[in-house]
C-alpha positions as CSV (number, residue, x, y, z in Angstrom):
1,X,131.1,76.4,130.1
2,X,133.1,79.2,130.9
3,X,132.5,82.6,129.1
4,X,133.6,86.5,129.5
5,X,131.7,88.8,129.8
6,X,132.8,92.4,129.4
7,X,130.2,95.5,129.1
8,X,129.9,99.3,128.8
9,X,127.1,100.9,130.1
10,X,127.2,104.7,130.2
11,X,130.4,105.7,131.8
12,X,130.5,102.5,133.5
13,X,132.5,99.5,132.0
14,X,132.3,95.6,134.0
15,X,134.3,92.2,132.8
16,X,133.6,88.9,134.4
17,X,134.2,85.5,133.8
18,X,132.0,82.6,134.3
19,X,132.8,79.3,134.7
20,X,129.7,76.5,134.7
21,X,130.0,72.7,135.9
22,X,127.0,70.3,136.9
23,X,124.5,72.5,138.7
24,X,127.9,75.0,139.8
25,X,128.4,78.7,138.9
26,X,130.9,81.3,139.7
27,X,130.8,84.6,138.7
28,X,134.2,87.3,139.0
29,X,133.5,90.7,138.2
30,X,135.4,93.7,138.0
31,X,133.5,97.0,138.0
32,X,135.9,100.3,137.4
33,X,134.0,102.7,139.7
34,X,135.4,106.2,140.7
35,X,136.5,105.0,143.5
36,X,138.8,102.5,141.6
37,X,138.0,99.0,140.7
38,X,135.6,96.7,142.8
39,X,136.2,92.9,142.5
40,X,132.7,91.0,143.2
41,X,131.6,87.0,142.7
42,X,129.4,84.9,143.4
43,X,128.8,80.8,144.0
44,X,126.1,78.5,143.5
45,X,125.6,74.8,144.1
46,X,122.4,74.7,143.1
47,X,120.9,75.0,146.7
48,X,123.1,78.4,148.7
49,X,124.5,80.9,146.4
50,X,127.7,83.3,148.3
51,X,128.0,86.8,147.5
52,X,131.1,88.7,148.2
53,X,133.3,91.4,147.4
54,X,136.0,93.5,147.8
55,X,134.3,97.1,149.1
56,X,133.2,94.1,152.2
57,X,135.0,92.8,154.4
58,X,131.6,90.0,155.2
59,X,129.9,88.3,152.8
60,X,126.5,86.8,152.2
61,X,125.1,82.9,151.5
62,X,121.5,82.3,150.9
63,X,118.9,80.1,149.1
64,X,119.8,80.4,145.5
65,X,116.8,80.9,142.9
66,X,115.1,77.6,142.0
67,X,113.3,78.0,138.3
68,X,110.2,80.2,138.8
69,X,111.3,81.8,142.7
70,X,112.4,85.4,140.4
71,X,110.1,87.0,138.8
72,X,111.6,86.6,135.3
73,X,112.6,89.5,133.2
74,X,110.3,91.0,130.0
75,X,112.2,92.1,126.5
76,X,112.6,95.2,127.0
77,X,114.2,94.2,130.8
78,X,116.5,91.3,129.2
79,X,117.5,94.1,126.5
80,X,120.4,96.0,129.6
81,X,121.6,92.8,129.7
82,X,123.0,92.3,126.1
83,X,123.4,95.8,125.4
84,X,126.8,97.3,125.2
85,X,127.3,93.3,126.2
86,X,130.7,91.2,124.9
87,X,130.0,87.4,125.5
88,X,132.8,84.4,124.7
89,X,131.7,81.8,125.3
90,X,133.6,78.2,125.0
91,X,134.1,74.6,126.8
92,X,135.8,74.6,130.0
93,X,137.6,70.9,131.6
94,X,135.7,71.8,135.0
95,X,138.8,72.8,137.9
96,X,136.5,72.4,141.2
97,X,138.8,74.6,143.1
98,X,136.7,77.3,141.3
99,X,134.1,76.3,143.0
100,X,135.7,76.5,146.8
101,X,134.8,79.2,148.6
102,X,137.4,81.5,149.7
103,X,139.2,81.3,153.2
104,X,138.7,85.1,155.3
105,X,135.5,85.5,153.9
106,X,132.6,85.4,157.1
107,X,129.5,84.9,154.9
108,X,126.3,86.3,156.3
109,X,123.1,83.8,156.6
110,X,120.5,86.0,154.8
111,X,118.1,83.3,155.4
112,X,118.7,83.2,159.5
113,X,117.4,87.2,159.1
114,X,114.2,86.0,157.7
115,X,112.4,88.0,160.7
116,X,112.8,91.0,158.6
117,X,111.0,88.8,155.4
118,X,107.2,89.2,155.7
119,X,106.8,88.3,152.1
120,X,107.9,85.7,149.1
121,X,108.8,82.1,149.3
122,X,111.1,82.2,151.9
123,X,109.0,84.1,153.8
124,X,107.5,83.5,157.3
125,X,104.4,83.7,158.4
126,X,103.3,87.5,160.6
127,X,106.9,88.8,160.1
128,X,107.5,92.7,158.4
129,X,107.9,93.8,155.4
130,X,111.8,92.5,153.8
131,X,114.4,95.1,153.8
132,X,116.0,95.1,150.9
133,X,119.1,97.6,151.5
134,X,120.6,94.2,153.3
135,X,120.6,93.1,149.4
136,X,121.8,97.3,148.6
137,X,124.9,96.4,151.0
138,X,126.3,94.4,148.1
139,X,128.3,96.8,145.9
140,X,126.0,97.0,141.9
141,X,126.5,94.4,140.2
142,X,125.4,91.2,139.5
143,X,125.6,89.9,143.1
144,X,123.3,93.0,144.3
145,X,121.1,91.6,141.2
146,X,120.6,87.9,142.4
147,X,120.5,89.3,146.4
148,X,118.0,91.2,145.1
149,X,115.8,88.5,142.5
150,X,116.2,86.3,145.6
151,X,114.9,88.3,147.5
152,X,112.3,89.7,145.5
153,X,112.7,93.5,146.2
154,X,111.1,95.4,143.3
C-alpha cells in the first residue's frame, strides 16, 4: 500500500508519501517552514526505526515501537492527525529499494544512549530520567512524533 498525505495546520503545510509492505514502512515528508522546506524521512523494518532529515547531517535509529509500547491517542488527540488532512491510499507493487537506508547518512543509535533513560519499556534500572531533547533535534513532523512516542516523552 502507498498513501499520499497532505496536511495544513495554520501556516504550516506538510506533504508526504508512505510506503508499506510486509511489516516495513517508509515515510517521506516535506514541511514548509519560514526558512524553507525541510524533508524528513523514516524507515522501519518492524524492529528498528531510522529517522533523518535535510535539516541535519545525522540521523537516529531506535527500536521500533511495538503494539502497546507507545501510548495510543484518545479520540480528541487522534483528531489532530486527520483534521485538515487529505489521505489518498492505493495498492502498490513493492520496491525493495524504498526500504534501503540512504548512503551518506550516519545514524546515531539512541538505544546506546539509553544511559539517559530511567523510565519506559526501554529503560535500564537505576539510570537518570530521559532527556527528551534528543527527539527535539529531529525536525517537527512525523519523525519527531515517532521518536517522542518511542521514548515515552510527554
